[in-house]
N, C-alpha and C positions, 0 to 999 in steps of 0.2 A: 836656881835650878841648878841641881848636879845634870853632869852631860848624858847621865843614863835618862833621865825625867824630860830633857832636851831632843832627844828620839823618840821616851815614847811620846814626848805632844808631836811628833811628827811625822808618827802613825797613827793616830787618832786625827790628825788632819785630813792625811788619806782619807782613812775610815770616812769622816764625814765628806770629802768632797765627791769621792767614792758615788754615794747615794742620796748626791743634793744636784738642784736646781739652780740654786744661788748664784752666781758670783764667786770667784774663789777671793776676792778681797771682800765678799760681803762676810763670807764663813771665818777668815784670818781676823776679822777686826771682831765678831761677836764672839770665836773661841778666846779673843784674851779677856774681851769684854771680862769675861767671867772667871779669869782666872787672873786677878789682880796680883798676886803673891811673883809673876814670872816680871823679871826687871824689864830692864831697855835693853840692856844687850842678849839676854834671852828670847825674849821677842825678834831681834832685829835675827838671829840665830838659824832660831826657828822658819821663820817666814822666809829668807833668803834662798834655803835649800831646799823651800819647799816649793817656793817658785822656781828654781833654778832644775825642780828636779820635774817640774812641768814642762816645763823646754824640753827638755830630752827624755820626755817621759817614753817616747816611743825605743828610741834607744834602750833605755833600762826594762821596760817591759819583752822587748828581745832578745836582749840579755840573758832575762830570768828564766826566760823560755826553755831558752838551750840549755841552762845546767839542770831546768827544772819548771815541770809544763804548769805548776798549782803557784798563781802569781797572786800574792797577799799584798798590804797593806807594808806588814813585818819587815818585804823581803822587799820590796821599793825602799825603805828606810835605809834599810843596811845594804843594797845595792849603790843606794844614791853617796852615802858614806864613804865607803869603798871606791867606789869612780867617779864620782866628781869630786869628793872632796881628797881623794887618793890618802885615805886615813887606814892606815893599817891593819890589820888580820889581830896582832897585837896590843895595839891599841884597842883597835875594837873592841878584843872581848877583853882588856884587863879597864878600860876607862866607860865606855857606852854597855855597855852587859853585863856591870857588876852594879849594886845597889839597890835598895827596898822602893826602886821605882823600875828598875830596869825590863824590859821585855823580854820576854821567853823566847830564845831562838835555837832551832834545831842544831850542832857544831856540825853536823856532815853537808846541811846548806851551808850555811856560810861558808865550809872548806871549800863547797864547789863554786859557791862565787868569788870566791876567793882568787883562785884557780882562772877565771875564764873570765875574757876583753872584750870590753865592752867596744861594742863597734863601731867605730868613726863615720857612719853614717848618717847626717842630716834626715837624709827625705823619708827617715822612720819616722822623723819628731811628728809628721800630718800622717792623717787622717789617707790612708791609699785616693781613694777620689780625687783629695785635695795637694797630693803630690805629681797623678797624673795631667791632671790641671797644669802646675803649676812646672811641669815639666815639656810639656809640650807648646805653655807660653813660650818658656825662658830658652828652655835648651841649652847650647854648652853654657848659660850663664847663670843657670837656677842654681849648680853646687853652691857658689857665692851665694847666692838670694837664699838659702833654706842653710848654709855656717849662718848668718846673723840674726836667723831663729835662736839659737843656744846661749845669747849672750842676750843680759837686761839692758833696758832702753835706758837714756839717761837722762835725769829729770830737769826740766828746762822747762824756762820761766820769759815771759815776755814781758819788753817793761811797754810801762803806760806813756807814752809820749804828751800827756796828759797834761803828767804831775810829773814825767824825771824825766834824766836821759843814761841812758846805759851806760856811763861812764860815771855818775854819780853812785849808781847803784852799785856798778863792781866794785869801785871804792870802798865802799860802808861793807859792804858782804865780808870783803879779804880783811877790813879793818878786825872785826869781828872772830876774825878765824875761821872764815867759810875759805872749801875750796870754788872757786867761784872762775871764770872764762866765760868771753862773748862766743857766741855761734858764727861762724863763720861767714855762712850766707844772707840769714834775716839779719838787716841792725837791730834788729829791737832784743835780741833771743843771748840769754845768761843758762849756764848750762853749770851745773852745782855738781861736783864726786859723790858720789857714795848715795843712800837714799833721805836726801834732808830733809828735813818738814818744816813748812814756812808757813804756816796752815797758820801760825798767833805769831808772828814776827810784824811787826811795824811795820815792815814796808808792804805787805801784805792787807794787812788792817785798813790800812790808813790809802790804798789803790795803786801804789804806787806799782806791783807786778802783781802777774794771774800767771796761773800754770797755762801752760802750751806748751804743746810740742814745735819743734823747728818746719817742721812739714806745713803743719798745720800753717802757722803764721808768715813763708812763703805764699801758701795759695790766696792768703788773705790779700796779703802785696800785690799778688798777681791782677788783681779786678784794677787797682789801678782809680779806685772810687775817690775823687776828688770831694774835699767842701764844697759845702753847698747844693749840693748833687742829692738825688734820692735813690735809696737805697733799699730792697729788700734781701732779709737774709729769710727762706725762704722753711728752713727747715730748724731751727733759732736750738730745741734742747735748754743746752744749759746758758746759753748765753755765749761760750767761748769765743764767737767768730765775729757774733753781735759786735760785743764790746773793741775785738782787733778792728773791724773797719768802722766803731765808731771814731776809733782813734786814728786812723787815717781821714778820716773827713774832717778832725780836729773841731768838732764837738759842732759844726755848723752844716744845718740840710735837714732829710728826710731820713730814718731812719724806722723803719721796721719791724721789728720780731713777729715769726711764726711757725705754728705747729700745730699739727691734730688735736695733742694733747694738752691741753695750759698747765698742767700739772708740772709737766717738764720745765717751761719758766718761772717757772714759782722762785729762780732764787736769780733772775735776770733783771728784777729791780733793785736790790739791792745790791749788787753786783756792780750797778750803771751806779749807784749812786755815791758805793765806794771808789769807784775810776772817775766821779767825777765827770757823767755824762750822761746831759739831759734832754738828746735830744732820742730815744729812744721809747717808740710805743708798741708797744706788743698787742696781739690778736690771733683768734685762732684761723689755721686755715678753713671751716665752714665757716668765719664772717665773710671772707671774699666775695665778689662780685661773678657770677655765673659770668657775663661780660663787662669785661672791665671799659669805664669809660675813660678817655685824655686824662682824669689827676687823677685815675685809678696805677696811670703807668709808671714805672719805675728806670730813674737811669743804670739802674746792676742789682738783676736777680740773682740773688746767687743759692744756688741749693748745696747742702752738704746733706746729700741724700742717707738717707738707712742704709745698713749694708752690713757686711758679714764682717767688717771690724777686723781683716784681715793683713793688715797694713799694721796695726796696732797687739798683735797677737806675742811682744816681746813683753810688754806689760799687761797683757791679759793674757798668756798663756790656756789657763784656762778654755778659753773660746775656742781653739778649734779646734779643739775636741769634744764639744756638746755641736759646733755645729752640725744639723745635716742635709742630705739635700733637696730635703724636701723642702726646708725654710732658706735653702739659698735659692731653690729657685724662684719661692712668695718674694724673695727680697729683689729679685731681678724684672717680679712682674710693678712690685711697687716703684720704683726707679721708675721703671716706664711710664705710671701713671702720672707720677709726682712732672717729672720732665713734660707731658701730656697736657697739663694743669698752669706749669710756675708759667711758660713760656710765655703767654697770653699776657703777661703782665710788665715787660721789656715793652717799651716805647720803641718807635722807630730811630733805628743812629745807638740803639743800647745796647745792654751786652746779657746773654746768660750766662751765669757759670757754677759749671757744674763741677760735682767735685766728692770724691767720698775717700776715707782711709782703710784704702782694698788698696789688694794688688792684682788682680785679675780679671780681666778684660771683659768676662761679662759682664764684670757689673759696672766698665769704664768704656772702651775702647767702643765695646761693639753696642754699648747703649749711645754712644752717641752718633756711627753709624748710622742704627735703625733712626733714631730722629730725624735724621738732616734728609732722609731719605723720604720723610712726609712734610718737613717745614723749609723746603725752597730759600724762606727768607731768611736763615738764617745761616752765617757759615764759621770755619774755624779760625780763628782769631790764634795766628800763630805764635808761642810762647816764645819768646827767645833767652832761652835760659843761661848762655854762653853772659850776656851782661850784667843778672847774678854774681857767677862765678857757679852756676850751678855745671855738673858733669851733661855733656853732648848728647850720652846713649840712655838719659832720660827724657831725653825732649824727642819723640818720633811726633812724626805726623803733628806737627806745633801742637804738640797738648802732652803734660809734664805728665810720670808717671815716673814717685821717686819709691824706690825699695830702698830697705832698712840700713843696705850693704852701702850705698849709694854716698850718702854723707853724714852714716849714724841717726839720721831723723828716723822719724816711724815714714810706713809706706805711705803714700797717697798719692794720689789724682786728681789732679786740676784740666778741663779743655775748657776755656774761653769761646762762647759762639756771639759774635755779631750780628744784630739782626740790619739789615737794610734799611 
């Protein structure tokens, strides 16, 4: 594809994203599926700038509106080239706005955009109601948190302890030319530079690695589950935490994966087989007894609750523009309901682990505070993050709150509640 065709494709993606409900990832995948002529370098250039623009879209729109009240997909794309990629006006005119596939762009609009300054204000890259929540919660720390969301998230994998060790996997990847390094906190994590795709790689195919952010790996490790124990993954979804917990259990014990929608768990069985994990059983939440008997109780109940996903907005930047206040309130009610049900399955002396990929306190600390007011037989088990090398600032009130600026991983919250 020519540079002008790439720019035109970026405009088309902005158009499709504006009028769609689907996640950006689905839109991008469908777009290139219907355009097989786009080479790998073309797809990488277009998608990278598309996601970078979504992460910085608040600043881009503010910048455009200060120069021209009408914001279009064409202006978004041109502003991204000028201000995010630092392309000169001369190159933009001579390379990106020339040729048979070039978009039509007014010279006056181009000169106005070129003359303006992109505001360095990460606060603009959130909806105003979200910015207000984050500013109130993080106060002086907010600028660093907001700035972290301007960059993309790392590509991270978890090494499956049942089949491999990290040193072996790192050596194999480096021998193939991958720029790979170990995560600093998780003993099982590997980070690859760039947007490396290992979906068809033998390490993935044979179950030696699984994609999983370091923050999620840390959350699983903090459960301190042991071989032979009984563990429930209450909101299993696709099974990423289920597999991590099973590896920590060394494939010994009882591991039950649950979800309200059985379709969400359809990948767990093949993923578990690939990982060599034979102790996983699956059921729907609706299949649980209303009043658990002793045999229905677990040493650990792990709840990765549905949430805003605010901790993952670097890799899913479109979602921060899709979230509504009404949906946010619904999620808080869902989280409360899940805690009210899941805690019943914790045996005396066992633990309830509540986690979200969110950095908003309404979904995290406030949920725990409200739960403890009604459940006096639970108490917070203090997370000693320093023992893992976690920053002290991330372990407030005995609970772990990771923001993307802390260790470079996703934002993630974990609270461990011990039952008396």
